[in-house]
C-alpha positions in Angstrom: 0.0 0.4 0.2 1.1 3.6 -1.1 2.7 4.9 2.3 1.8 8.2 1.0 -2.0 7.8 0.7 -2.3 6.1 3.6 -0.6 8.4 5.8 -3.2 11.5 5.7 -5.8 8.5 6.8 -3.3 8.3 10.2 -3.0 11.6 11.4 -7.2 12.0 10.8 -7.2 8.8 13.4 -4.3 10.5 15.2 -6.6 14.1 15.5 -9.9 11.9 16.1 -8.2 10.3 19.0 -6.4 13.6 20.5 -10.1 15.3 19.9 -12.0 12.3 22.4 -8.9 12.8 25.1 -9.6 16.3 25.0 -13.9 15.9 25.1 -13.6 13.2 28.0 -11.3 15.9 29.3 -13.6 19.1 29.5 -16.6 16.8 30.3 -14.9 15.1 33.3 -12.9 17.8 35.2 -16.4 19.9 35.6 -18.2 16.6 36.5 -15.3 16.1 39.4 -15.3 19.3 40.1 -19.0 19.3 40.9 -18.9 16.0 42.5 -15.9 17.3 45.4 -18.1 20.6 45.8 -21.4 18.6 46.2 -19.9 16.7 48.6 -18.0 19.3 50.8 -20.9 22.3 50.7 -23.3 22.4 53.3 -26.8 23.7 52.6 -28.9 25.9 54.5 -31.8 24.9 56.2 -34.9 26.6 55.2 -36.6 26.0 59.1 -33.9 27.0 60.6 -33.0 30.4 58.6 -35.6 33.0 59.7 -33.3 34.0 63.1 -30.2 35.2 60.7 -31.8 38.5 59.9 -30.3 41.3 61.7 -31.5 45.1 62.9 -30.4 47.5 61.4 -30.0 51.0 64.0 -30.0 54.2 62.8 -28.1 57.1 65.5 -28.4 61.1 65.6 -24.9 62.5 65.7 -24.5 62.7 69.7 -24.9 58.5 69.3 -28.6 58.4 71.1 -31.0 56.0 69.0 -32.9 57.1 66.3 -35.0 54.3 64.8 -34.1 50.5 64.6 -35.3 49.1 61.4 -35.5 45.3 60.8 -36.8 42.2 62.9 -36.1 43.9 66.3 -38.5 42.6 68.3 -41.0 40.6 65.9 -42.4 43.5 64.4 -40.6 43.0 61.2 -41.0 39.3 60.3 -43.8 36.6 61.3 -42.7 33.2 60.0 -45.5 31.3 58.3 -45.9 27.8 57.0 -46.4 27.2 53.5 -50.2 25.7 54.5 -50.4 29.4 55.7 -49.8 31.0 51.9 -52.5 30.6 49.7 -51.7 29.3 46.5 -52.3 32.8 44.5 -49.6 34.1 47.1 -46.5 31.3 45.7 -47.8 31.7 42.8 -47.6 35.3 42.5 -43.8 35.4 43.6 -43.2 32.4 41.0 -44.4 34.4 38.3 -42.3 37.3 39.2 -39.1 35.3 40.5 -39.1 32.0 38.5 -41.9 30.5 37.1 -40.4 27.0 36.6 -39.5 26.8 40.0 -41.8 23.6 40.2 -40.1 21.8 37.7 -36.5 22.8 38.1 -33.7 21.2 39.5 -32.8 24.6 41.5 -29.9 26.0 39.1 -31.4 28.9 39.5 -34.4 31.4 40.3 -35.8 31.0 44.0 -33.7 28.2 44.8 -30.8 30.2 44.2 -31.9 33.3 45.6 -32.9 31.2 48.8 -29.1 30.4 49.3 -27.9 33.3 49.0 -30.3 34.7 51.5 -29.8 32.2 54.0 -25.9 32.6 53.4 -25.9 36.1 53.3 -23.3 35.8 50.3 -24.0 37.7 47.2 -21.6 35.8 45.0 -19.3 37.9 42.4 -16.4 35.7 42.0 -16.4 32.7 39.5 -15.5 30.6 41.8 -18.2 31.6 44.9 -20.8 31.4 42.4 -19.6 27.7 41.4 -20.3 27.1 44.8 -23.5 28.7 45.2 -24.6 26.9 42.2 -23.6 23.2 43.6 -25.4 24.6 46.9 -28.6 25.2 45.3 -28.3 21.8 43.1 -27.8 20.1 46.3 -30.6 21.5 48.6 -32.8 21.0 45.6 -32.5 17.3 45.8 -32.5 17.6 49.6 -35.4 19.6 50.2 -38.8 20.0 49.0 -40.5 22.3 46.9 -42.6 23.8 49.7 -39.8 24.0 52.6 -37.4 26.0 49.9 -40.8 28.1 48.9 -41.2 28.7 52.7 -38.4 29.3 53.7 -37.6 31.9 50.8 -41.1 33.7 51.4 -40.3 33.9 55.7 -36.7 35.2 54.4 -36.8 37.5 51.8 -37.4 41.6 51.6 -40.0 43.3 50.3 -39.1 47.4 51.9 -40.6 49.2 54.3 -39.1 46.9 56.9 -40.7 43.5 55.8 -39.1 40.4 55.8 -41.3 37.8 54.3 -44.4 37.3 53.0 -46.8 37.5 56.0 -44.5 41.3 57.0 -44.9 42.7 54.1 -49.0 41.8 53.8 -49.0 43.5 57.3 -46.6 46.6 55.9 -48.8 47.6 52.4 -52.3 46.0 53.2 -52.2 45.6 57.0 -53.6 42.5 56.7 -52.3 39.0 57.0 -50.9 36.7 54.2 -53.9 34.9 54.1 -56.8 37.7 53.4 -54.6 38.9 50.6 -56.2 39.0 47.1 -54.6 38.2 43.9 -53.9 41.8 42.5 -52.2 42.4 46.2 -50.1 39.3 46.0 -49.0 40.5 42.6 -47.8 43.7 43.9 -45.9 42.3 47.1 -44.3 40.0 44.0 -43.4 43.0 42.1 -41.8 44.4 45.2 -39.3 41.3 45.5 -36.6 42.8 42.7 -36.1 46.3 43.9 -37.3 47.1 47.4 -35.6 50.7 47.1 -38.2 51.7 44.2 -41.6 50.8 46.1 -42.8 53.6 46.8 -42.7 55.1 43.3 -46.1 54.2 42.0 -44.9 54.3 38.1 -42.3 51.2 39.2 -44.9 49.2 41.1 -47.4 49.4 38.8 -45.1 48.7 35.8 -44.1 45.2 38.3 -47.7 44.0 39.0 -48.9 44.5 35.6 -45.9 41.9 34.8 -46.9 39.2 37.7 -50.9 39.9 36.9 -50.1 38.8 33.1 -47.4 36.2 33.8 -49.9 34.5 36.3 -52.6 34.8 33.5 -49.9 33.1 30.7 -49.3 30.2 33.0 -52.6 29.6 34.1 -52.6 30.5 37.2 -55.0 33.4 36.7 -58.3 33.1 34.8 -58.6 36.1 32.4 -62.1 36.8 34.2 -59.9 37.2 37.7 -57.3 39.1 35.4 -59.9 41.5 34.2 -61.4 42.4 37.9 -57.8 44.5 38.4 -57.9 47.4 35.9 -55.3 49.1 37.9 -52.6 47.9 40.8 -53.9 48.1 44.4 -52.8 51.0 46.6 -51.0 50.7 49.6 -51.0 52.0 53.1 -49.3 55.0 54.1 -45.6 53.8 54.6 -44.6 53.8 58.8 -41.0 53.8 59.6 -41.3 52.0 62.9 -42.1 54.3 66.1 -40.5 57.3 64.6 -42.5 60.1 64.2 -43.4 60.9 60.8 -41.6 64.3 61.1 -38.6 62.0 61.0 -39.8 59.6 58.4 -37.9 61.4 55.4 -35.0 61.0 57.7 -34.5 57.7 57.6 -35.7 57.5 53.6 -32.7 59.8 52.4 -29.9 58.0 55.0 -31.1 54.9 53.0 -31.0 56.1 49.8 -26.8 57.6 50.6 -26.1 53.9 52.3 -26.9 52.7 48.9 -25.4 55.5 46.9 -22.1 55.7 48.8 -22.1 52.8 50.4 -23.2 50.3 48.4 -25.6 48.7 50.6 -29.1 49.0 50.0 -31.5 48.0 52.7 -31.1 44.3 52.2 -27.8 44.5 52.4 -28.0 46.5 55.2 -29.6 43.8 57.4 -28.0 41.1 56.4 -24.7 42.8 58.0 -26.8 44.2 61.1 -25.6 47.7 60.1 -24.9 50.6 62.3 -26.3 54.1 60.7 -24.5 57.0 62.6 -26.1 60.2 60.9 -25.3 64.1 61.4 -28.8 64.7 62.8 -28.5 66.2 65.9 -31.7 66.1 68.0 -31.7 69.1 69.4 -31.6 70.9 65.7 -34.0 68.2 64.7 -36.6 69.3 67.5 -35.8 73.2 67.0 -36.7 73.0 63.0 -39.8 70.6 63.5 -41.2 73.5 66.2 -39.8 76.4 63.6 -42.1 74.6 60.8 -44.8 73.6 63.5 -44.9 77.7 64.2 -45.1 78.9 60.7 -48.2 76.2 60.0 -50.2 77.3 62.7 -49.6 80.9 61.5 -50.8 80.0 57.5 -51.5 76.6 56.9 -50.8 77.4 52.7 -47.2 78.3 54.0 -44.6 75.9 52.7 -43.0 73.2 55.2 -39.5 72.5 54.5 -36.5 73.5 56.7 -33.3 71.6 56.0 -30.1 73.3 58.2 -26.7 72.5 57.3 -23.0 72.7 59.1 -21.4 75.1 56.2 -17.8 74.2 57.6 -18.6 70.4 56.7 -21.5 70.0 54.9 -23.6 67.7 57.0 -27.3 67.9 57.6 -27.9 68.9 61.5 -31.6 69.1 60.7 -34.4 67.8 58.3 -37.4 68.1 57.8 -39.8 67.5 54.8 -43.2 67.3 56.1 -45.1 65.6 59.3 -48.6 64.4 57.8 -48.6 60.5 57.5 -50.3 60.7 54.6 -47.7 63.2 52.6 -46.1 60.8 50.2 -43.5 63.7 49.3 -40.4 64.9 51.3 -41.0 68.3 50.7 -37.4 69.0 52.1 -36.1 66.8 48.3 -37.3 69.1 46.7 -36.1 72.7 45.0 -37.8 75.6 46.3 -37.8 78.8 45.3 -35.8 81.7 47.5 -39.0 84.1 48.3 -38.2 87.8 49.5 -34.4 87.3 49.2 -34.0 87.8 45.5 -37.2 91.0 45.0 -34.0 93.2 45.8 -32.5 91.5 42.7 -35.4 91.4 40.7 -35.8 94.7 40.8 -32.1 95.4 40.3 -32.1 93.1 36.9 -35.6 95.1 35.9 -33.9 98.4 36.1 -31.2 97.4 34.4 -32.9 96.3 31.5 -35.6 99.4 32.0 -34.1 102.1 33.7 -37.1 104.3 33.8 -38.2 102.1 36.1 -38.9 103.1 39.7 -40.6 102.1 43.0 -43.5 104.4 42.0 -43.6 102.0 39.0 -46.7 100.0 38.7 -47.7 96.6 38.1 -50.5 94.0 39.2 -50.5 93.1 42.5 -53.3 91.1 42.5 -53.2 87.2 44.2 -53.2 84.7 42.5 -52.6 85.2 39.0 -51.2 83.2 36.3 -48.1 84.5 34.8 -45.9 82.3 32.0 -48.3 79.4 32.4 -47.4 79.5 36.1 -50.1 80.2 38.9 -48.1 82.4 41.6 -50.1 83.6 44.8 -48.7 86.3 47.0 -47.6 85.1 50.8 -50.9 84.7 53.2 -53.0 85.2 50.7 -51.7 89.4 50.2 -53.4 91.4 47.3 -51.9 94.4 46.4 -54.8 95.3 44.1 -54.4 95.7 40.1 -51.9 99.0 40.1 -49.5 97.7 43.1 -46.1 100.3 43.3 -43.2 98.5 43.5 -41.7 100.4 46.9 -45.8 98.9 48.0 -45.1 95.4 46.7 -41.4 95.6 48.5 -42.7 96.8 51.8 -45.7 93.8 51.8 -43.9 91.1 49.9 -45.8 90.7 46.4 -45.1 87.9 45.3 -46.6 88.2 41.8 -45.2 91.6 41.3 -41.1 90.0 41.3 -42.6 86.6 39.6 -43.5 89.1 36.6 -40.5 91.2 36.6 -38.4 88.2 36.7 -40.7 86.3 33.9 -40.1 90.1 31.8 -36.5 89.9 32.1 -35.0 86.1 32.3 -34.3 84.8 35.4 -30.8 84.5 34.3 -30.7 88.6 34.5 -31.8 87.5 37.8 -28.7 85.2 38.3 -26.4 88.0 36.8 -27.7 90.9 39.3 -27.0 88.5 42.3 -23.5 87.7 40.9 -22.6 91.1 40.7 -24.2 92.1 43.5 -21.5 90.0 45.2 -23.4 86.4 45.2 -21.0 83.7 44.5 -21.4 81.9 41.6 -20.1 78.5 43.0 -20.2 77.1 46.5 -18.9 74.5 48.5 -20.1 72.0 51.2 -18.6 68.9 52.4 -16.3 68.8 49.5 -18.2 69.4 47.1 -18.3 72.0 44.9 -21.4 73.0 42.6 -23.3 76.1 41.3 -25.2 78.1 43.5 -28.1 79.3 41.1 -30.1 77.1 39.0 -32.4 78.6 36.5 -35.9 77.3 34.9 -34.2 74.9 32.7 -32.1 73.1 35.3 -35.6 72.9 37.7 -38.4 73.5 35.6 -39.4 76.3 37.3 -40.0 79.2 34.9 -38.1 82.4 37.2 -36.9 80.0 39.7 -33.2 80.8 41.2 -32.7 77.9 43.7 -29.9 76.6 45.6 -28.9 73.3 44.0 -29.8 69.9 46.4 -26.3 68.6 46.0 -23.2 68.0 48.4 -25.6 67.8 51.5 -24.9 65.1 53.7 -27.6 63.3 56.5 -25.2 60.1 57.0 -21.6 60.2 58.7 -20.7 56.6 59.1 -22.6 52.8 57.7 -20.6 50.0 59.9 -21.6 46.8 59.5 -22.7 45.4 63.3 -21.2 41.2 62.0 -18.2 40.6 63.4 -16.6 39.6 60.2 -17.1 42.9 58.2 -16.6 45.2 60.7 -14.8 48.0 59.4 -15.6 48.8 55.9 -17.5 51.7 56.6 -18.4 54.4 54.1 -19.7 57.8 53.7 -22.7 59.3 51.8 -24.5 62.6 50.9 -28.1 64.1 51.0 -30.1 63.7 48.4 
């Protein structure tokens, strides 16, 4: 036989043999690694994980406790058995988190999330992810679906300080989990994804719609039942522990800072049992609340936002954004017009544009008025009349007159007059430098030159209470 003719065939046999060896190694190595890891890793017990959660404590600047968040004394978690959780609630959670939970082998979805929550390990590295995958697979073989789901539903965080589905049912709807409707179940299931956004109506509506539609698609909800709920349920007003309503907005701001600056969301804070030391001074906070109440007593229509900042450090020592339990918006976190402080500067800009303008010049001083599409009112309902002089408007704090001036010359002209008069163009608070004044196109308020809100800081330090995590604190700033 011709050796040259057989040479290619011999080479191909060698290639195939080599390929078989490589394939065997590729298959065998992961299997061996899986087997070894499977043999050595432990799995969390779904029936014994409820005690792992810790309390998050917020402190005032003087070291006294402001409030606690989490399962302190059993207020934020009530363990329930799987037979106490209605089927529609379980199906809503599966629709939101793991539609194939009942049939999969645990390599993803609810089983993996339960392992993460129970162990407190948010696997980021490839090795941690590998161990988590094997642990989930092993758990899926050792425990029943009911036990895993019950453990998950007793452990998962759903916002408002609620760990577990029973605590969430109370926090959002003031009822037990067994009394939840399909619509309420879908709302709570949608809360699991990003608990920090659960007070955002647009977000919760989107989540609720997705869960309801997936329940319908999986046959867990009939079309008639779906049609019964054209809109998501309205949750009750949130309550932050026993903290007075006037201080609940402080907690919201601090938690937002912890997420932004320390990389710890509410779930992460609770897993490590964090201690959050804020810059809020109890005495200053009390004075702020008293001042706001005094103004509201004199005039119910007056704005109720007050923030005091230590100019040397940028630390917020008091924060008042309202004290009405039904109020959903933190007024201290919203931009506001500077009020009578800028009336002389608006006049300066107007005189520059029209040198004929004097204190005797007349404007419409009635209230309210619609100027450039915005309704403007005078403080305390004052009305200077349709022929109000600039002098009287200045004396009586007539907003409508100076709002019209600002609209005539433009807010940038007012800002320039302020800078020329000595107002600094930038400010540095807490090491952050930014513009002092922002005009309408920056804040969405016509004619309003407002101080920016960036740079303020409420939380000075976040400390993880768990011994193995102690020492990696973070700093944050206010919103």
